[in-house]
ChimeraX commands (.cxc) that place a marker at each C-alpha (Angstrom):
marker #1 position 0.27,0.08,-0.34 radius 0.5
marker #1 position 1.28,3.61,-1.42 radius 0.5
marker #1 position 2.29,6.27,1.61 radius 0.5
marker #1 position 0.93,9.61,0.66 radius 0.5
marker #1 position 2.86,12.18,-0.86 radius 0.5
marker #1 position 4.35,14.57,2.11 radius 0.5
marker #1 position 3.80,17.46,0.48 radius 0.5
marker #1 position 5.57,21.29,1.03 radius 0.5
marker #1 position 4.00,24.29,2.00 radius 0.5
marker #1 position 5.91,25.65,-1.76 radius 0.5
marker #1 position 4.16,22.17,-3.65 radius 0.5
marker #1 position 8.01,20.85,-3.52 radius 0.5
marker #1 position 7.30,16.96,-2.87 radius 0.5
marker #1 position 10.16,15.64,-0.67 radius 0.5
marker #1 position 10.10,12.44,-3.07 radius 0.5
marker #1 position 10.90,15.43,-5.20 radius 0.5
marker #1 position 13.53,17.28,-3.55 radius 0.5
marker #1 position 16.08,14.69,-3.22 radius 0.5
marker #1 position 15.90,13.23,-7.00 radius 0.5
marker #1 position 15.97,17.37,-7.81 radius 0.5
marker #1 position 18.91,17.31,-5.59 radius 0.5
marker #1 position 20.36,14.62,-6.88 radius 0.5
marker #1 position 19.83,15.36,-10.75 radius 0.5
marker #1 position 22.12,18.42,-9.71 radius 0.5
marker #1 position 25.11,17.21,-7.99 radius 0.5
marker #1 position 25.62,15.08,-10.52 radius 0.5
marker #1 position 24.63,18.39,-13.66 radius 0.5
marker #1 position 27.97,20.62,-11.05 radius 0.5
marker #1 position 30.51,17.20,-11.35 radius 0.5
marker #1 position 29.80,16.51,-14.78 radius 0.5
marker #1 position 30.35,20.58,-15.84 radius 0.5
marker #1 position 33.16,20.67,-13.56 radius 0.5
marker #1 position 34.95,17.68,-15.14 radius 0.5
marker #1 position 34.47,19.21,-18.61 radius 0.5
marker #1 position 35.25,22.61,-17.78 radius 0.5
marker #1 position 37.63,24.40,-19.67 radius 0.5
marker #1 position 41.54,24.05,-18.77 radius 0.5
marker #1 position 42.02,27.76,-19.56 radius 0.5
marker #1 position 39.48,28.46,-16.39 radius 0.5
marker #1 position 41.69,26.26,-14.15 radius 0.5
marker #1 position 43.86,28.44,-12.06 radius 0.5
marker #1 position 46.19,26.42,-12.33 radius 0.5
marker #1 position 46.98,26.54,-15.67 radius 0.5
marker #1 position 47.38,30.25,-16.19 radius 0.5
marker #1 position 50.45,32.02,-16.77 radius 0.5
marker #1 position 52.68,32.83,-14.88 radius 0.5
marker #1 position 51.80,36.83,-13.62 radius 0.5
marker #1 position 55.09,39.36,-14.38 radius 0.5
marker #1 position 55.75,40.84,-12.05 radius 0.5
marker #1 position 56.26,45.44,-12.04 radius 0.5
marker #1 position 58.87,47.47,-9.67 radius 0.5
marker #1 position 61.89,48.83,-9.28 radius 0.5
marker #1 position 64.67,46.20,-10.39 radius 0.5
marker #1 position 67.66,45.47,-8.36 radius 0.5
marker #1 position 70.26,48.54,-7.97 radius 0.5
marker #1 position 74.36,47.99,-7.22 radius 0.5
marker #1 position 75.49,49.94,-3.92 radius 0.5
marker #1 position 79.28,49.66,-2.91 radius 0.5
marker #1 position 79.57,50.23,1.19 radius 0.5
marker #1 position 82.11,49.90,3.44 radius 0.5
marker #1 position 81.15,47.53,6.44 radius 0.5
marker #1 position 83.21,47.03,8.61 radius 0.5
marker #1 position 86.29,48.90,6.72 radius 0.5
marker #1 position 85.63,46.48,4.52 radius 0.5
marker #1 position 84.48,47.68,0.50 radius 0.5
marker #1 position 81.98,45.77,-0.04 radius 0.5
marker #1 position 78.98,46.17,-3.38 radius 0.5
marker #1 position 75.30,44.31,-2.52 radius 0.5
marker #1 position 72.83,44.90,-5.90 radius 0.5
marker #1 position 69.65,44.34,-3.97 radius 0.5
marker #1 position 66.07,45.53,-4.56 radius 0.5
marker #1 position 65.03,49.33,-3.22 radius 0.5
marker #1 position 63.26,47.67,-0.43 radius 0.5
marker #1 position 65.45,45.71,0.56 radius 0.5
marker #1 position 66.44,47.11,4.27 radius 0.5
marker #1 position 69.89,47.48,5.84 radius 0.5
marker #1 position 69.26,44.80,8.18 radius 0.5
marker #1 position 68.47,42.33,5.45 radius 0.5
marker #1 position 71.07,42.98,3.12 radius 0.5
marker #1 position 73.68,42.73,5.59 radius 0.5
marker #1 position 72.44,39.42,7.36 radius 0.5
marker #1 position 70.85,37.48,3.71 radius 0.5
marker #1 position 73.64,39.03,1.56 radius 0.5
marker #1 position 77.11,39.60,2.90 radius 0.5
marker #1 position 76.46,37.68,6.49 radius 0.5
marker #1 position 76.88,39.29,8.15 radius 0.5
marker #1 position 75.04,38.16,10.66 radius 0.5
marker #1 position 75.80,40.24,14.05 radius 0.5
marker #1 position 73.29,42.03,13.88 radius 0.5
marker #1 position 69.92,39.56,15.10 radius 0.5
marker #1 position 66.65,39.88,13.15 radius 0.5
marker #1 position 63.81,39.84,16.50 radius 0.5
marker #1 position 60.94,42.23,17.00 radius 0.5
marker #1 position 61.46,43.34,12.89 radius 0.5
marker #1 position 59.70,46.36,13.70 radius 0.5
marker #1 position 62.45,48.37,15.08 radius 0.5
marker #1 position 61.41,48.17,18.83 radius 0.5
marker #1 position 64.17,45.81,20.66 radius 0.5
marker #1 position 67.43,47.37,19.11 radius 0.5
marker #1 position 68.39,43.79,18.44 radius 0.5
marker #1 position 69.61,44.67,15.09 radius 0.5
marker #1 position 71.52,48.24,16.12 radius 0.5
marker #1 position 74.77,49.13,13.82 radius 0.5
marker #1 position 76.55,52.02,13.67 radius 0.5
marker #1 position 76.08,53.95,10.23 radius 0.5
marker #1 position 78.93,56.62,9.98 radius 0.5
marker #1 position 79.71,56.41,13.80 radius 0.5
marker #1 position 76.22,56.90,14.59 radius 0.5
marker #1 position 73.43,54.12,16.55 radius 0.5
marker #1 position 70.84,53.18,13.97 radius 0.5
marker #1 position 67.76,50.46,14.44 radius 0.5
marker #1 position 69.92,48.71,11.21 radius 0.5
marker #1 position 65.95,47.08,10.00 radius 0.5
marker #1 position 64.73,50.80,10.22 radius 0.5
marker #1 position 67.37,51.78,6.89 radius 0.5
marker #1 position 66.93,51.25,3.82 radius 0.5
marker #1 position 70.33,49.61,2.33 radius 0.5
marker #1 position 69.98,52.21,-0.75 radius 0.5
marker #1 position 70.11,55.57,2.37 radius 0.5
marker #1 position 72.98,53.65,2.93 radius 0.5
marker #1 position 75.02,53.59,-0.38 radius 0.5
marker #1 position 78.08,55.37,0.80 radius 0.5
marker #1 position 78.28,54.88,4.55 radius 0.5
marker #1 position 80.51,53.15,6.90 radius 0.5
marker #1 position 79.12,50.05,9.40 radius 0.5
marker #1 position 80.02,48.65,11.89 radius 0.5
marker #1 position 77.81,45.66,13.55 radius 0.5
marker #1 position 79.14,43.65,16.47 radius 0.5
marker #1 position 82.01,42.08,14.16 radius 0.5
marker #1 position 84.13,44.99,14.72 radius 0.5
marker #1 position 84.63,45.05,17.86 radius 0.5
marker #1 position 86.27,41.60,18.27 radius 0.5
marker #1 position 90.56,41.79,16.68 radius 0.5
marker #1 position 90.71,38.21,16.58 radius 0.5
marker #1 position 90.83,37.03,20.43 radius 0.5
marker #1 position 91.12,40.76,21.66 radius 0.5
marker #1 position 87.56,42.11,22.05 radius 0.5
marker #1 position 86.30,45.66,22.86 radius 0.5
marker #1 position 86.11,47.73,25.70 radius 0.5
marker #1 position 82.10,46.64,25.80 radius 0.5
marker #1 position 82.09,43.12,24.63 radius 0.5
marker #1 position 84.98,42.29,27.01 radius 0.5
marker #1 position 83.49,44.45,29.71 radius 0.5
marker #1 position 79.70,42.90,29.52 radius 0.5
marker #1 position 81.44,39.24,29.49 radius 0.5
marker #1 position 82.98,40.62,33.44 radius 0.5
marker #1 position 79.81,41.33,34.61 radius 0.5
marker #1 position 77.67,38.72,33.02 radius 0.5
marker #1 position 75.53,40.87,31.12 radius 0.5
marker #1 position 74.14,38.34,28.49 radius 0.5
marker #1 position 72.24,34.50,28.95 radius 0.5
marker #1 position 70.65,33.84,25.42 radius 0.5
marker #1 position 73.14,36.63,23.53 radius 0.5
marker #1 position 70.63,38.12,20.87 radius 0.5
marker #1 position 70.80,41.41,22.43 radius 0.5
marker #1 position 73.70,41.62,22.96 radius 0.5
marker #1 position 75.04,43.04,19.66 radius 0.5
marker #1 position 72.71,45.55,20.16 radius 0.5
marker #1 position 73.30,46.78,22.94 radius 0.5
marker #1 position 77.28,46.89,22.95 radius 0.5
marker #1 position 77.49,49.11,19.43 radius 0.5
marker #1 position 74.59,50.91,20.50 radius 0.5
marker #1 position 77.24,51.85,23.99 radius 0.5
marker #1 position 79.88,52.33,21.64 radius 0.5
marker #1 position 78.87,54.82,19.42 radius 0.5
marker #1 position 77.77,57.03,22.49 radius 0.5
marker #1 position 81.85,56.56,23.68 radius 0.5
marker #1 position 82.38,57.36,20.76 radius 0.5
marker #1 position 80.97,60.21,20.78 radius 0.5
marker #1 position 82.02,60.99,24.11 radius 0.5
marker #1 position 84.55,58.67,25.95 radius 0.5
marker #1 position 83.85,60.75,29.67 radius 0.5
marker #1 position 79.72,60.10,29.44 radius 0.5
marker #1 position 78.39,59.35,32.82 radius 0.5
marker #1 position 76.43,56.58,33.94 radius 0.5
marker #1 position 73.70,57.83,33.41 radius 0.5
marker #1 position 74.04,58.97,29.64 radius 0.5
marker #1 position 75.10,55.94,29.12 radius 0.5
marker #1 position 72.19,54.20,30.14 radius 0.5
marker #1 position 70.17,56.90,28.27 radius 0.5
marker #1 position 72.83,55.51,25.10 radius 0.5
marker #1 position 70.58,52.26,25.54 radius 0.5
marker #1 position 66.61,52.91,26.46 radius 0.5
marker #1 position 66.35,51.80,23.37 radius 0.5
marker #1 position 66.91,48.39,23.83 radius 0.5
marker #1 position 65.64,45.42,24.72 radius 0.5
marker #1 position 67.34,42.25,26.85 radius 0.5
marker #1 position 64.03,39.58,27.43 radius 0.5
marker #1 position 65.52,37.63,29.33 radius 0.5
marker #1 position 66.03,40.84,32.29 radius 0.5
marker #1 position 69.79,41.34,32.34 radius 0.5
marker #1 position 69.91,44.85,33.75 radius 0.5
marker #1 position 71.07,44.29,36.90 radius 0.5
marker #1 position 74.76,42.74,35.08 radius 0.5
marker #1 position 74.66,45.69,32.25 radius 0.5
marker #1 position 74.30,48.24,34.93 radius 0.5
marker #1 position 78.08,46.50,36.09 radius 0.5
marker #1 position 79.63,46.55,32.92 radius 0.5
marker #1 position 78.61,50.09,31.64 radius 0.5
marker #1 position 79.84,51.02,35.49 radius 0.5
marker #1 position 82.90,49.17,34.84 radius 0.5
marker #1 position 83.58,50.88,31.34 radius 0.5
marker #1 position 82.14,54.48,32.70 radius 0.5
marker #1 position 85.48,54.72,35.14 radius 0.5
marker #1 position 87.85,52.78,32.71 radius 0.5
marker #1 position 86.68,55.46,29.94 radius 0.5
marker #1 position 87.41,58.66,32.64 radius 0.5
marker link #1:1,2 radius 0.2
marker link #1:2,3 radius 0.2
marker link #1:3,4 radius 0.2
marker link #1:4,5 radius 0.2
marker link #1:5,6 radius 0.2
marker link #1:6,7 radius 0.2
marker link #1:7,8 radius 0.2
marker link #1:8,9 radius 0.2
marker link #1:9,10 radius 0.2
marker link #1:10,11 radius 0.2
marker link #1:11,12 radius 0.2
marker link #1:12,13 radius 0.2
marker link #1:13,14 radius 0.2
marker link #1:14,15 radius 0.2
marker link #1:15,16 radius 0.2
marker link #1:16,17 radius 0.2
marker link #1:17,18 radius 0.2
marker link #1:18,19 radius 0.2
marker link #1:19,20 radius 0.2
marker link #1:20,21 radius 0.2
marker link #1:21,22 radius 0.2
marker link #1:22,23 radius 0.2
marker link #1:23,24 radius 0.2
marker link #1:24,25 radius 0.2
marker link #1:25,26 radius 0.2
marker link #1:26,27 radius 0.2
marker link #1:27,28 radius 0.2
marker link #1:28,29 radius 0.2
marker link #1:29,30 radius 0.2
marker link #1:30,31 radius 0.2
marker link #1:31,32 radius 0.2
marker link #1:32,33 radius 0.2
marker link #1:33,34 radius 0.2
marker link #1:34,35 radius 0.2
marker link #1:35,36 radius 0.2
marker link #1:36,37 radius 0.2
marker link #1:37,38 radius 0.2
marker link #1:38,39 radius 0.2
marker link #1:39,40 radius 0.2
marker link #1:40,41 radius 0.2
marker link #1:41,42 radius 0.2
marker link #1:42,43 radius 0.2
marker link #1:43,44 radius 0.2
marker link #1:44,45 radius 0.2
marker link #1:45,46 radius 0.2
marker link #1:46,47 radius 0.2
marker link #1:47,48 radius 0.2
marker link #1:48,49 radius 0.2
marker link #1:49,50 radius 0.2
marker link #1:50,51 radius 0.2
marker link #1:51,52 radius 0.2
marker link #1:52,53 radius 0.2
marker link #1:53,54 radius 0.2
marker link #1:54,55 radius 0.2
marker link #1:55,56 radius 0.2
marker link #1:56,57 radius 0.2
marker link #1:57,58 radius 0.2
marker link #1:58,59 radius 0.2
marker link #1:59,60 radius 0.2
marker link #1:60,61 radius 0.2
marker link #1:61,62 radius 0.2
marker link #1:62,63 radius 0.2
marker link #1:63,64 radius 0.2
marker link #1:64,65 radius 0.2
marker link #1:65,66 radius 0.2
marker link #1:66,67 radius 0.2
marker link #1:67,68 radius 0.2
marker link #1:68,69 radius 0.2
marker link #1:69,70 radius 0.2
marker link #1:70,71 radius 0.2
marker link #1:71,72 radius 0.2
marker link #1:72,73 radius 0.2
marker link #1:73,74 radius 0.2
marker link #1:74,75 radius 0.2
marker link #1:75,76 radius 0.2
marker link #1:76,77 radius 0.2
marker link #1:77,78 radius 0.2
marker link #1:78,79 radius 0.2
marker link #1:79,80 radius 0.2
marker link #1:80,81 radius 0.2
marker link #1:81,82 radius 0.2
marker link #1:82,83 radius 0.2
marker link #1:83,84 radius 0.2
marker link #1:84,85 radius 0.2
marker link #1:85,86 radius 0.2
marker link #1:86,87 radius 0.2
marker link #1:87,88 radius 0.2
marker link #1:88,89 radius 0.2
marker link #1:89,90 radius 0.2
marker link #1:90,91 radius 0.2
marker link #1:91,92 radius 0.2
marker link #1:92,93 radius 0.2
marker link #1:93,94 radius 0.2
marker link #1:94,95 radius 0.2
marker link #1:95,96 radius 0.2
marker link #1:96,97 radius 0.2
marker link #1:97,98 radius 0.2
marker link #1:98,99 radius 0.2
marker link #1:99,100 radius 0.2
marker link #1:100,101 radius 0.2
marker link #1:101,102 radius 0.2
marker link #1:102,103 radius 0.2
marker link #1:103,104 radius 0.2
marker link #1:104,105 radius 0.2
marker link #1:105,106 radius 0.2
marker link #1:106,107 radius 0.2
marker link #1:107,108 radius 0.2
marker link #1:108,109 radius 0.2
marker link #1:109,110 radius 0.2
marker link #1:110,111 radius 0.2
marker link #1:111,112 radius 0.2
marker link #1:112,113 radius 0.2
marker link #1:113,114 radius 0.2
marker link #1:114,115 radius 0.2
marker link #1:115,116 radius 0.2
marker link #1:116,117 radius 0.2
marker link #1:117,118 radius 0.2
marker link #1:118,119 radius 0.2
marker link #1:119,120 radius 0.2
marker link #1:120,121 radius 0.2
marker link #1:121,122 radius 0.2
marker link #1:122,123 radius 0.2
marker link #1:123,124 radius 0.2
marker link #1:124,125 radius 0.2
marker link #1:125,126 radius 0.2
marker link #1:126,127 radius 0.2
marker link #1:127,128 radius 0.2
marker link #1:128,129 radius 0.2
marker link #1:129,130 radius 0.2
marker link #1:130,131 radius 0.2
marker link #1:131,132 radius 0.2
marker link #1:132,133 radius 0.2
marker link #1:133,134 radius 0.2
marker link #1:134,135 radius 0.2
marker link #1:135,136 radius 0.2
marker link #1:136,137 radius 0.2
marker link #1:137,138 radius 0.2
marker link #1:138,139 radius 0.2
marker link #1:139,140 radius 0.2
marker link #1:140,141 radius 0.2
marker link #1:141,142 radius 0.2
marker link #1:142,143 radius 0.2
marker link #1:143,144 radius 0.2
marker link #1:144,145 radius 0.2
marker link #1:145,146 radius 0.2
marker link #1:146,147 radius 0.2
marker link #1:147,148 radius 0.2
marker link #1:148,149 radius 0.2
marker link #1:149,150 radius 0.2
marker link #1:150,151 radius 0.2
marker link #1:151,152 radius 0.2
marker link #1:152,153 radius 0.2
marker link #1:153,154 radius 0.2
marker link #1:154,155 radius 0.2
marker link #1:155,156 radius 0.2
marker link #1:156,157 radius 0.2
marker link #1:157,158 radius 0.2
marker link #1:158,159 radius 0.2
marker link #1:159,160 radius 0.2
marker link #1:160,161 radius 0.2
marker link #1:161,162 radius 0.2
marker link #1:162,163 radius 0.2
marker link #1:163,164 radius 0.2
marker link #1:164,165 radius 0.2
marker link #1:165,166 radius 0.2
marker link #1:166,167 radius 0.2
marker link #1:167,168 radius 0.2
marker link #1:168,169 radius 0.2
marker link #1:169,170 radius 0.2
marker link #1:170,171 radius 0.2
marker link #1:171,172 radius 0.2
marker link #1:172,173 radius 0.2
marker link #1:173,174 radius 0.2
marker link #1:174,175 radius 0.2
marker link #1:175,176 radius 0.2
marker link #1:176,177 radius 0.2
marker link #1:177,178 radius 0.2
marker link #1:178,179 radius 0.2
marker link #1:179,180 radius 0.2
marker link #1:180,181 radius 0.2
marker link #1:181,182 radius 0.2
marker link #1:182,183 radius 0.2
marker link #1:183,184 radius 0.2
marker link #1:184,185 radius 0.2
marker link #1:185,186 radius 0.2
marker link #1:186,187 radius 0.2
marker link #1:187,188 radius 0.2
marker link #1:188,189 radius 0.2
marker link #1:189,190 radius 0.2
marker link #1:190,191 radius 0.2
marker link #1:191,192 radius 0.2
marker link #1:192,193 radius 0.2
marker link #1:193,194 radius 0.2
marker link #1:194,195 radius 0.2
marker link #1:195,196 radius 0.2
marker link #1:196,197 radius 0.2
marker link #1:197,198 radius 0.2
marker link #1:198,199 radius 0.2
marker link #1:199,200 radius 0.2
marker link #1:200,201 radius 0.2
marker link #1:201,202 radius 0.2
marker link #1:202,203 radius 0.2
marker link #1:203,204 radius 0.2
marker link #1:204,205 radius 0.2
marker link #1:205,206 radius 0.2
marker link #1:206,207 radius 0.2
view
């Protein structure tokens, strides 16, 4: 005995709805399998990139003349680390807030992640590698070693470069002035007390 058809408010039976849904799904599957290859994104030609071409830059890094060919958008930090293999400056925040990438540009402490390499052409760049001559450390990193003023070490190159720039500018800088010089540097390990001890030693030695 057949059961009565269940008709919805729109006059569509449940059986009719299911039959129609199946036909629609089969139709979509057939169309998708026979779609032209031109509609397939993977078959599209590789888009042509537009933008300034790489330019050749020349500057001095730690006393050595160097040349590098980079796009104008490349930062000094990326040029040093990725193109010249000068890795003393560290990438940590990459936003100009932590100071780990601090280098000296013509004697001035600069966040390398905030300066385009093209802006540094013709200038004298000094990084943490410049603070060691063989086994002999510069006074700043040597004081950090004596006072155990580093832990993970990622922030250390930025601190020592900022302090070296401050002492080069004013060899008789006070403790307060040197602490101000590294106010833009962050140590996530919290070795600030040991850094203060290193700065006190530097002031006594330089003074």
